[in-house]
C-alpha positions in Angstrom: -29.6 -25.3 -67.0 -31.5 -28.0 -67.3 -34.5 -28.1 -70.0 -36.9 -27.6 -67.6 -40.8 -25.8 -69.0 -40.5 -22.9 -66.5 -36.9 -23.0 -67.7 -37.5 -22.9 -71.6 -40.9 -20.5 -70.6 -37.7 -17.8 -69.4 -36.3 -18.7 -72.6 -38.9 -18.0 -74.3 -39.5 -14.7 -72.3 -36.3 -13.5 -72.4 -35.6 -13.9 -76.3 -38.9 -12.3 -77.1 -37.7 -9.3 -75.3 -34.7 -9.1 -77.0 -36.4 -9.8 -80.4 -38.4 -6.8 -79.4 -35.6 -4.8 -78.7 -33.9 -5.7 -82.0 -36.6 -4.6 -83.7 -37.4 -8.3 -84.8 -40.8 -10.3 -85.1 -40.4 -14.0 -83.4 -43.6 -14.6 -85.8 -44.3 -17.2 -83.8 -47.7 -18.4 -81.5 -46.7 -20.4 -79.1 -48.0 -21.0 -76.2 -45.1 -19.4 -74.8 -44.2 -17.0 -77.3 -47.5 -15.9 -76.8 -47.2 -15.8 -72.5 -44.0 -13.7 -73.2 -45.7 -11.4 -74.8 -48.1 -11.2 -72.3 -46.2 -10.7 -69.5 -44.1 -7.5 -71.7 -47.6 -6.1 -72.1 -46.5 -5.1 -76.1 -47.8 -7.3 -78.8 -45.0 -7.8 -81.7 -45.3 -6.7 -85.2 -43.7 -6.5 -88.5 -40.7 -7.5 -88.4 -38.5 -10.5 -90.2 -38.4 -14.1 -88.6 -34.5 -14.8 -87.8 -32.9 -17.4 -85.7 -34.7 -16.6 -82.2 -38.0 -17.3 -84.4 -35.2 -21.3 -84.6 -35.0 -21.2 -81.4 -39.0 -20.7 -79.7 -39.9 -23.7 -82.4 -37.4 -26.1 -80.5 -39.3 -24.9 -77.3 -42.8 -24.8 -78.9 -42.3 -28.8 -80.3 -40.9 -29.6 -76.5 -44.4 -28.1 -74.9 -46.3 -29.5 -77.5 -45.3 -32.9 -77.1 -46.4 -33.6 -74.2 -49.4 -33.2 -75.1 -49.7 -37.6 -75.3 -52.8 -39.7 -77.0 -53.3 -41.1 -73.6 -54.0 -37.9 -72.4 -56.6 -37.1 -75.6 -58.7 -40.3 -74.9 -59.1 -39.9 -71.3 -60.3 -35.9 -73.1 -62.6 -38.7 -75.0 -64.0 -40.5 -72.4 -64.7 -37.6 -70.5 -66.6 -36.1 -73.0 -68.7 -39.6 -72.9 -70.1 -39.2 -69.4 -72.2 -36.5 -70.5 -76.0 -37.1 -71.9 -78.9 -35.2 -72.8 -80.1 -35.1 -69.1 -77.0 -34.0 -67.8 -76.1 -31.7 -70.5 -79.7 -29.7 -70.7 -79.0 -29.7 -66.0 -75.9 -28.7 -66.5 -76.4 -25.9 -69.3 -79.3 -24.8 -66.4 -77.1 -24.2 -63.6 -74.0 -22.6 -65.6 -76.1 -20.3 -67.6 -76.8 -18.9 -63.8 -74.1 -18.9 -61.6 -75.5 -16.4 -58.8 -74.9 -19.1 -55.7 -71.6 -19.4 -57.0 -69.4 -17.4 -54.7 -65.9 -17.7 -55.6 -67.2 -16.3 -58.8 -69.2 -13.9 -57.6 -66.4 -12.6 -54.4 -64.0 -12.6 -57.2 -66.2 -10.0 -59.5 -69.8 -9.6 -61.3 -68.3 -8.9 -64.1 -66.4 -12.3 -64.5 -69.6 -14.1 -63.1 -71.4 -12.7 -66.5 -68.3 -13.8 -69.0 -68.5 -17.3 -67.6 -72.8 -17.6 -68.1 -72.3 -16.6 -71.5 -68.9 -18.4 -72.1 -72.1 -21.4 -73.4 -72.7 -20.9 -77.5 -76.1 -22.5 -76.3 -78.6 -19.4 -74.7 -80.7 -19.6 -72.4 -83.9 -19.2 -73.8 -82.9 -22.3 -76.5 -84.9 -24.8 -77.0 -83.4 -27.9 -74.5 -84.5 -30.3 -77.9 -80.7 -29.2 -79.7 -78.8 -28.2 -76.3 -77.2 -31.9 -76.7 -74.8 -31.2 -79.9 -70.7 -31.8 -79.6 -69.6 -28.5 -79.3 -71.9 -27.9 -76.0 -70.2 -31.3 -74.5 -66.9 -29.8 -75.1 -67.9 -26.7 -73.4 -69.0 -28.2 -70.4 -66.1 -30.3 -70.2 -63.8 -27.2 -70.3 -66.5 -25.2 -68.0 -66.3 -27.9 -65.3 -63.0 -28.6 -65.5 -62.3 -25.5 -64.9 -64.6 -24.6 -61.7 -63.1 -28.2 -59.9 -58.9 -26.3 -60.3 -59.9 -22.8 -59.8 -62.9 -21.6 -57.7 -63.3 -24.8 -55.2 -63.9 -24.4 -51.9 -60.5 -26.4 -51.7 -59.6 -23.0 -53.4 -60.3 -19.9 -52.7 -61.2 -18.5 -49.1 -64.6 -15.7 -49.9 -64.4 -15.0 -46.1 -60.8 -13.4 -46.5 -60.3 -12.5 -50.4 -57.6 -14.8 -50.3 -56.2 -18.5 -51.9 -56.1 -21.8 -49.3 -54.2 -23.9 -51.9 -51.7 -21.8 -54.2 -52.2 -23.6 -57.9 -50.2 -22.2 -60.5 -52.1 -20.8 -62.8 -51.8 -20.5 -66.8 -54.0 -19.5 -69.7 -51.9 -20.9 -72.4 -52.6 -24.7 -70.7 -56.2 -23.8 -70.1 -56.3 -22.9 -73.7 -54.7 -25.8 -75.0 -56.3 -28.3 -72.6 -59.7 -27.1 -74.6 -58.9 -27.4 -77.6 -57.6 -31.2 -76.5 -61.3 -31.4 -75.9 -62.9 -30.6 -79.8 -59.5 -32.8 -80.9 -60.7 -35.7 -78.8 -64.8 -34.9 -80.0 -63.6 -34.8 -83.5 -61.3 -38.1 -83.4 -64.2 -40.3 -82.0 -66.3 -38.6 -85.5 -63.6 -40.1 -87.7 -63.6 -43.4 -89.8 -60.8 -45.4 -90.3 -61.1 -44.1 -93.9 -61.5 -40.6 -93.1 -58.1 -40.8 -91.2 -56.8 -42.3 -94.5 -57.9 -39.3 -96.8 -56.0 -36.4 -94.5 -53.4 -38.3 -94.3 -53.3 -38.5 -98.2 -54.6 -34.7 -98.3 -51.6 -33.5 -95.6 -49.2 -35.9 -97.5 -48.4 -37.9 -93.9 -46.2 -40.7 -94.5 -46.2 -42.0 -91.6 -48.6 -44.3 -90.4 -52.3 -43.1 -89.1 -54.2 -44.7 -86.1 -56.3 -41.3 -85.0 -56.4 -37.5 -85.7 -53.4 -36.7 -82.8 -51.8 -38.6 -84.9 -52.2 -36.5 -87.9 -51.4 -33.1 -85.1 -48.1 -34.8 -84.8 -47.0 -35.4 -88.1 -47.9 -31.7 -88.7 -46.7 -30.2 -85.7 -48.1 -27.5 -85.7 -49.9 -25.6 -82.4 -53.4 -26.2 -82.2 -54.8 -22.8 -83.7 -52.5 -23.4 -87.0 -53.6 -27.3 -86.9 -57.8 -26.2 -86.7 -57.7 -23.2 -89.6 -56.0 -26.3 -91.5 -58.5 -28.6 -91.5 -61.2 -25.9 -92.0 -59.4 -24.6 -95.2 -58.8 -27.9 -96.7 -62.4 -28.5 -96.9 -61.8 -32.0 -96.1 -64.7 -31.5 -93.5 -67.4 -28.8 -95.1 -67.8 -31.7 -97.5 -67.5 -34.9 -96.1 -68.6 -34.5 -92.2 -70.4 -30.9 -92.0 -71.2 -31.1 -88.6 -67.4 -31.5 -88.4 -66.9 -28.6 -89.7 -68.9 -26.6 -88.4 -68.3 -27.7 -85.0 -64.3 -26.6 -85.6 -66.1 -23.1 -86.6 -68.1 -22.7 -84.1 -65.3 -23.5 -81.8 -62.7 -20.6 -82.7 -66.0 -18.5 -81.2 -66.4 -20.1 -78.5 -62.2 -20.2 -78.0 -62.3 -16.0 -78.2 -65.1 -16.2 -75.1 -62.8 -18.5 -73.1 -59.3 -16.4 -73.7 -61.3 -13.0 -72.4 -62.8 -15.0 -69.3 -59.9 -16.6 -68.5 -57.2 -13.3 -69.4 -60.2 -11.4 -66.9 -59.6 -14.3 -64.2 -56.1 -14.1 -64.0 -56.0 -10.4 -63.0 -58.4 -11.3 -60.0 -56.5 -15.1 -59.0 -52.8 -13.2 -59.6 -54.5 -10.2 -56.6 -55.8 -13.3 -54.6 -52.2 -14.5 -54.8 -50.6 -11.4 -53.7 -53.6 -10.8 -50.0 -52.1 -14.8 -49.7 -49.0 -13.5 -49.3 -50.0 -12.4 -45.3 -52.7 -14.8 -44.9 -51.5 -17.8 -42.9 -52.7 -21.0 -44.5 -54.2 -23.8 -41.9 -54.7 -25.9 -44.4 -58.4 -27.2 -42.4 -59.3 -28.6 -46.0 -56.5 -30.3 -46.8 -55.7 -32.0 -44.0 -55.0 -35.6 -45.1 -54.3 -36.9 -41.7 -57.0 -36.0 -40.3 -60.1 -36.4 -41.5 -62.0 -34.1 -38.8 -59.7 -30.8 -40.0 -62.4 -30.2 -42.7 -64.7 -29.4 -40.2 -64.5 -25.8 -40.9 -66.3 -26.4 -44.5 -68.5 -29.4 -43.9 -69.4 -26.6 -40.2 -70.8 -24.2 -43.1 -72.4 -26.6 -45.0 -74.3 -28.1 -41.7 -74.5 -24.6 -40.1 -76.2 -22.3 -42.3 -78.8 -20.4 -41.5 -81.5 -22.7 -43.5 -85.5 -23.7 -43.4 -85.0 -27.2 -42.9 -86.5 -29.5 -45.1 -90.3 -30.6 -44.3 -92.6 -32.6 -47.1 -95.7 -32.9 -47.1 -96.5 -36.5 -45.5 -97.4 -39.0 -48.4 -100.6 -40.1 -49.2 -102.8 -41.7 -47.0 -101.9 -45.8 -48.3 -101.5 -46.9 -45.1 -102.1 -45.4 -41.5 -98.6 -46.4 -40.4 -96.6 -44.8 -43.3 -97.3 -41.5 -41.1 -96.2 -42.3 -37.9 -93.0 -44.9 -39.7 -90.9 -42.9 -42.0 -88.6 -40.2 -41.1 -88.5 -37.0 -43.6 -85.3 -35.4 -44.1 -85.1 -32.7 -41.7 -81.3 -30.6 -41.6 -79.5 -31.3 -38.4 -78.3 -27.8 -37.7 -75.8 -28.8 -35.2 -72.4 -27.9 -36.4 -70.7 -29.9 -33.3 -67.9 -32.4 -34.8 -67.8 -35.7 -34.9 -67.4 -38.3 -31.8 -63.4 -39.0 -32.3 -63.3 -41.6 -34.9 -61.9 -44.4 -31.3 -66.0 -44.2 -30.1 -67.5 -44.5 -34.0 -69.0 -47.6 -35.2 -66.7 -48.1 -38.4 -67.1 -51.5 -39.6 -64.0 -53.9 -39.4 -65.5 -55.9 -42.1 -68.2 -54.9 -44.3 -69.8 -56.7 -47.1 -72.1 -54.9 -49.6 -74.2 -56.4 -51.8 -76.0 -55.1 -54.9 -79.0 -56.6 -57.0 -79.7 -54.9 -59.8 -82.3 -56.1 -62.1 -82.2 -54.7 -65.2 -84.2 -57.1 -67.1 -88.2 -59.0 -67.5 -90.0 -62.2 -68.7 -93.6 -59.7 -70.6 -96.0 -60.7 -66.8 -100.1 -59.3 -67.6 -100.2 -58.6 -64.0 -97.5 -55.8 -64.7 -95.6 -53.2 -67.2 -92.0 -53.9 -66.7 -89.7 -52.2 -69.5 -85.8 -52.5 -69.6 -84.1 -50.5 -67.5 -81.2 -49.3 -69.2 -78.8 -47.0 -67.2 -79.0 -49.1 -63.9 -76.0 -50.2 -64.6 -74.0 -47.3 -64.0 -75.6 -47.0 -60.2 -74.1 -50.8 -59.6 -70.9 -48.7 -61.6 -71.1 -45.9 -58.4 -72.1 -48.4 -56.0 -69.0 -50.5 -56.4 -66.5 -47.6 -56.4 -67.6 -46.1 -54.0 -67.5 -49.3 -51.7 -64.5 -51.2 -52.8 -62.8 -47.5 -51.6 -64.8 -47.6 -48.1 -63.0 -51.1 -48.0 -66.2 -53.7 -48.3 -66.5 -56.5 -49.8 -68.4 -56.4 -52.9 -71.1 -58.9 -54.1 -73.1 -58.5 -57.6 -75.5 -60.4 -59.3 -73.8 -61.1 -62.7 -77.2 -61.9 -64.3 -81.0 -60.6 -63.3 -82.4 -62.6 -60.2 -85.4 -64.4 -60.9 -87.7 -65.5 -57.6 -85.1 -68.7 -57.1 -82.2 -67.2 -57.5 -82.6 -64.0 -55.6 -83.8 -67.0 -52.6 -80.6 -68.9 -53.0 -78.6 -64.8 -52.9 -80.6 -64.1 -50.0 -80.1 -67.4 -48.3 -76.1 -67.6 -48.9 -74.8 -64.0 -47.6 -76.6 -66.0 -44.2 -73.3 -68.8 -44.9 -71.5 -68.4 -41.2 -69.1 -70.2 -42.6 -68.1 -67.5 -45.5 -69.9 -63.9 -43.7 -69.8 -65.0 -39.3 -67.1 -62.9 -38.6 -68.6 -59.5 -40.9 -69.8 -56.7 -39.0 -71.9 -54.9 -41.5 -74.4 -55.6 -44.7 -75.4 -53.0 -47.2 -78.2 -54.2 -50.1 -79.3 -52.6 -52.4 -82.1 -53.5 -54.6 -82.7 -52.4 -57.6 -85.9 -53.1 -59.5 -89.1 -51.8 -60.5 -91.5 -51.6 -57.4 -94.9 -50.7 -56.2 -96.2 -49.5 -53.1 -94.3 -52.3 -50.9 -92.4 -54.1 -53.0 -90.5 -55.3 -56.0 -90.0 -57.7 -59.3 -87.2 -59.9 -59.9 -86.5 -60.7 -63.6 -89.3 -63.5 -64.1 -91.9 -61.0 -62.8 -92.9 -62.4 -59.5 -93.5 -59.8 -57.0 -91.0 -60.0 -54.1 -92.5 -57.9 -50.6 -89.3 -55.5 -49.4 -91.2 -56.3 -45.3 -89.8 -60.1 -45.9 -86.9 -59.1 -46.9 -86.0 -56.8 -44.2 -87.9 -59.7 -41.4 -85.4 -62.4 -41.8 -82.5 -60.3 -41.2 -84.3 -58.6 -38.0 -82.9 -59.9 -34.7 -85.1 -62.3 -34.3 -84.7 -64.2 -37.3 -83.5 -67.0 -36.7 -81.5 -68.3 -39.2 -80.1 -65.1 -40.3 -75.8 -64.6 -39.0 -76.5 -60.6 -38.9 -77.9 -60.5 -34.9 -77.1 -56.5 -33.7 -74.3 -55.9 -36.5 -75.6 -52.7 -38.7 -77.5 -53.8 -41.8 -78.6 -50.9 -44.5 -80.7 -51.6 -47.0 -80.9 -48.8 -49.8 -84.2 -49.7 -52.8 -84.2 -48.0 -55.6 -87.2 -48.6 -56.7 -90.6 -46.8 -58.1 -93.5 -47.7 -55.6 -96.2 -46.4 -57.2 -100.1 -47.5 -56.2 -100.9 -50.9 -57.5 -103.3 -51.4 -60.3 -106.9 -51.8 -59.8 -106.2 -55.6 -60.6 -103.5 -56.7 -58.4 -105.4 -54.5 -55.3 -104.6 -56.9 -51.7 -104.7 -56.2 -48.1 -102.3 -58.8 -47.2 -98.8 -56.6 -48.6 -97.6 -54.3 -46.1 -95.3 -51.6 -45.3 -92.1 -51.9 -43.2 -93.0 -50.7 -40.3 -90.8 -49.5 -36.7 -91.7 -53.0 -35.4 -89.9 -54.6 -37.8 -87.0 -53.1 -37.4 -84.6 -54.2 -34.9 -81.2 -51.8 -33.1 -78.7 -51.1 -36.0 -81.1 -51.6 -38.9 -82.2 -49.1 -41.3 -84.0 -48.9 -44.6 -83.5 -45.8 -47.3 -86.2 -45.8 -49.9 -85.6 -43.3 -53.5 -88.8 -41.9 -53.2 -91.4 -41.5 -51.4 -95.2 -43.0 -51.1 -97.2 -43.4 -54.5 -93.9 -41.7 -56.1 -92.0 -42.1 -58.9 -88.1 -43.4 -58.9 -86.4 -41.7 -61.9 -83.9 -42.6 -64.0 -81.6 -42.0 -67.0 -81.2 -44.8 -69.7 -77.9 -43.2 -70.5 -76.4 -42.6 -66.8 -78.5 -43.9 -64.0 -81.0 -42.8 -60.6 -80.5 -39.7 -59.7 -80.4 -40.5 -56.1 -77.9 -43.0 -56.1 -75.9 -40.9 -57.7 -76.4 -38.0 -54.8 -76.0 -41.2 -52.5 -72.7 -42.2 -53.5 -71.5 -38.6 -53.9 -72.5 -38.2 -50.3 -71.1 -41.0 -49.1 -68.1 -39.8 -50.8 -67.8 -36.2 -49.3 -68.9 -37.4 -45.9 -69.1 -41.0 -45.1 -66.4 -40.2 -42.8 -68.4 -37.7 -40.9 -71.7 -36.9 -41.1 -74.2 -40.2 -39.6 -76.3 -42.2 -42.4 -79.8 -39.8 -40.9 -77.6 -36.8 -42.0 -76.6 -38.1 -45.1 -80.1 -39.5 -45.8 -81.4 -36.3 -45.1 -78.8 -33.8 -47.6 -79.8 -36.8 -50.0 -83.5 -36.3 -50.1 -83.0 -32.4 -49.8 -80.2 -32.2 -53.3 -83.1 -35.4 -55.5 -86.2 -32.4 -54.5 -83.6 -29.4 -55.6 -82.8 -30.7 -58.1 -85.8 -31.3 -59.4 -87.2 -27.9 -59.0 -83.9 -26.5 -60.8 -84.9 -29.4 -64.3 -88.7 -28.2 -63.6 -88.0 -24.7 -64.1 -88.4 -24.1 -67.4 -90.8 -27.1 -68.5 -94.0 -26.5 -69.8 -96.0 -29.6 -67.6 -94.4 -29.6 -63.9 -92.5 -31.9 -62.8 -93.1 -34.5 -59.9 -90.5 -34.0 -57.1 -88.6 -37.3 -56.1 -89.1 -37.3 -52.2 -86.3 -40.0 -50.9 -87.2 -41.2 -47.1 -86.1 -44.0 -45.0 -87.6 -45.6 -41.9 -85.3 -46.6 -38.4 -85.0 -47.6 -34.8 -82.2 -46.1 -33.4 -79.6 -46.3 -35.8 -76.5 -45.1 -33.9 -76.1 -41.9 -34.5 -72.3 -42.9 -33.9 -72.1 -45.0 -36.9 -69.7 -43.9 -39.7 -68.7 -45.7 -43.0 -64.7 -44.6 -43.0 -62.5 -43.3 -40.9 -60.9 -41.0 -43.1 -62.6 -39.0 -46.1 -62.5 -40.5 -49.5 -62.7 -37.0 -51.0 -59.1 -36.3 -49.7 -57.7 -39.2 -51.8 -59.6 -38.4 -54.5 -57.6 -36.5 -56.9 -54.7 -39.2 -56.7 -58.2 -42.0 -58.1 -57.1 -44.1 -61.0 -59.0 -41.8 -64.0 -60.6 -45.0 -64.5 -62.2 -44.6 -61.2 -63.0 -41.7 -60.9 -64.2 -41.4 -64.0 -68.3 -42.2 -63.2 -68.1 -39.8 -60.0 -67.1 -36.4 -62.5 -70.7 -35.5 -63.7 -72.4 -36.5 -60.9 -70.0 -34.5 -58.7 -70.2 -31.6 -60.8 -73.6 -31.5 -60.8 -74.2 -32.2 -57.0 -72.0 -29.1 -56.3 -73.8 -26.9 -58.7 -77.2 -27.7 -56.8 -75.3 -27.5 -53.6 -74.2 -24.0 -54.1 -78.3 -23.5 -54.7 -79.4 -24.7 -51.9 -77.1 -22.6 -49.4 -78.0 -19.2 -51.6 -82.5 -20.1 -52.0 -83.2 -23.1 -49.6 -86.3 -25.1 -50.1 -89.5 -23.2 -49.0 -91.9 -25.5 -47.0 -94.8 -27.3 -48.7 
C-alpha cells in the first residue's frame, strides 16, 4: 500500500476501531485519529496506550510535516494585507450575512454560527476592532467562504454542488492554527526566539516559531498549550498570551461551525449524485460559458442606479457626464472574433505621491497610492498590456516628456490601445504634479483626440482613468479659463472615467489605496472579457457607493458618498479588454501576484451580495 494521506487515514480509522474493540485507548488526538473517531461516532476513553499509539504517531508525524515554513510565511503575508479600514468593513459585513445566499440556503442556524465567529461583537467600538486575533479570524473566514461558499461551489437554486471539493474538518482547524502561528511569529524577535529555545531545551538552530513547533513535534493544540503553560508570553509579551488564550475560545466556535457545516455539505454531496454538472462557470476553454453566473449578476430584478445631478459648477457637466445606469439586458456578448480586443495595448500609470509646498493649495503625501499601482500592474500584465510606470514623482516637465514619449511612432506606432491612469491630488478640472503645478485634464485629453496633429493614437481605443479629488477651487484660485472635458473634446473610441463626481472628494486608504481603483481592478478581473467598459464603470460606481453606505451605517457623522462617473463619445460597445476570463485562471496565479487582490476581492464579493439583496434606492 502506498503511503498516501488517504491510505494513512484509512489505517488510522482501522487502528482506532480495533483499539476500541480491544478496550484500548489510542490516547492520541491527531487530526487523523479525531477524524476516525468522529466517523465512528464515538468518544474513546479509558485504557492505556499500546502499539496503536506508536503507529498513530507515525501518521501524526507524516501529516504534520506537510505544513511548511513557506506556507506559514504565506499566512503571514495574508494577515499583512489587512488594515484598520478593511478590518472594520469586513467585521460589519461578516456580522450580517443576510445576503449570503449560500449560507442561508444551507441553514439559518449555520448563518448565525458564522456571524458569531468573530470575537468582536456588533456593538463593539470600532477603534478596537483591528487586533491580531480579529485579523486571524477574518483570514480564516475569508478562506472558508472562498473555498466552500462561492457561486462556483454551491448551486442555491437546486441545493446542490457544482464542484466536489473535499471537505476536512481537521484541515480547516490546522489552517486556523497556521494563521495563529504566523501572527505570533511576526511579533517575535531573535532574542525572544532564543529564550524560547532555551526554555524548551532545543539544541538545533532556531530562526522562527515554526522551527520550535517542528522540534517539539506536537500537534497544534498541544503546542500552543505548552506556550501558555510555560508562562513565557504572560511575562514577556502579554498581547501574544492574550491572543493565544482568546484564540482557544474562537477555535471552539469555529469547530462547532464547521462540524455543523459538514453535515449540510454531506447532504449536498448526496444530492450531487443525481445532478448532471454543466460546469458552466468552471469552463476555461469557452469564456462565455460563465454566463449562468454573469446573467444572474446582470439580470436580477433590481432598480437601476440613478445618481443626483452634480452641483451646477458648469452647465455642461449636467449634459456630458454619463451617470451609472445598470444595463438590464442579459443577451450574451458578441462572439470573440467580432469583439474589439486589443492586440497590443499600452497601459501608462502616472502616480504622484509627494508634492513640494505650495501657497495655492494643500498637497499632503498620498500614502497608500502605491497599492493602487500594484493592483493596476497585476491586472494589466494579465491582460497582456505593456505597462509604463513613473518611477518617481513627476514634475510638470517630467509629465510633458512622458506624454511626448507615448506619442513616439517608432516605439508605439503598432500599438492599438492606450490606457492612461492619472493619480494625484486634484481640483474640479485639474490635477497637480510634484512641483505643485496645476495641469488641466482637458488639455491632456485633447492632445490624444483625432483632431490632434501630434498624436499617433488617432482612431485607436483610448481610455483615461482619473483618480483624484474634484473639489471646488479655493477662492484665491478662482479662474474662468479652466474648463472640464466635454463630449465635443472626445473622438470616437475615447472614454474618460473619474473616481468621483464634480465637487466631491476621492477616498483613499493610507495603507491600502483607493476604493475606486480597488473596485475597478476587481471588475476587470471578473468581467474584462464579458462586459463592455461602460457596464464595468457602471458597476464600479455602484460598488463604491454601496461600500460607502455600509461604512456610514454606524457612523455618528454622516459619510459622504463617493460617486464615480464617466464621459464618452460613441465608445465601441464591442470593445473588450480580453477574449478570456482572468478570474478563471486566478487560482493558478502565484501567491504573491494574487495576494494584493485577496482583500479587495472578498470585500467586492460581500458587497455584491448586498447589492443584489438591497439595491441602492433612487436619490
